[in-house]
C-alpha positions as CSV (number, residue, x, y, z in Angstrom):
1,X,-2.2,9.8,13.1
2,X,-0.6,10.6,9.8
3,X,-2.1,9.8,6.4
4,X,0.3,6.9,5.9
5,X,-0.9,5.3,9.2
6,X,-4.5,5.7,8.2
7,X,-3.9,4.1,4.8
8,X,-2.0,1.2,6.3
9,X,-4.7,0.6,8.9
10,X,-7.4,0.7,6.2
11,X,-5.5,-1.9,4.2
12,X,-5.6,-4.2,7.2
13,X,-1.9,-4.2,7.9
14,X,-2.0,-5.0,11.6
15,X,1.5,-3.9,12.6
16,X,0.8,-0.5,11.1
17,X,2.5,1.4,14.0
18,X,5.8,-0.5,13.7
19,X,5.7,-0.2,9.9
20,X,5.1,3.5,9.9
21,X,7.9,4.0,12.5
22,X,10.2,2.1,10.2
23,X,9.0,4.0,7.1
24,X,9.7,7.3,8.9
25,X,13.3,6.2,9.3
26,X,13.9,4.6,5.9
27,X,13.2,6.4,2.6
28,X,13.8,3.2,0.7
29,X,11.1,1.3,2.7
30,X,8.7,4.1,2.1
31,X,9.3,4.0,-1.6
32,X,9.0,0.2,-1.7
33,X,5.7,0.3,0.1
34,X,4.3,3.1,-2.1
35,X,5.4,1.3,-5.3
36,X,4.0,-2.0,-4.1
37,X,0.6,-0.4,-3.4
38,X,0.6,1.2,-6.8
39,X,1.5,-2.1,-8.5
40,X,-1.1,-4.0,-6.5
41,X,-3.8,-1.4,-7.3
42,X,-2.8,-1.5,-11.0
43,X,-3.0,-5.3,-11.0
44,X,-6.4,-5.2,-9.4
45,X,-7.7,-2.7,-12.0
46,X,-6.2,-4.9,-14.8
47,X,-8.0,-7.9,-13.5
48,X,-11.3,-6.0,-13.3
49,X,-10.8,-4.7,-16.8
50,X,-10.1,-8.2,-18.1
51,X,-13.1,-9.6,-16.3
52,X,-15.3,-6.9,-17.9
53,X,-14.3,-8.2,-21.3
54,X,-15.7,-11.7,-20.6
């Protein structure tokens, strides 16, 4: 298993095998998934930061 497969399985994406196969074929999909994970993580950190100010 590659690192990408392990991350996707840890995130609970059940069709991880099919997604990783598609990501290997498409650079655009890989970039979209990585950017989406970064944005989602940033939003989660923003929410935690704002909750800490309350």
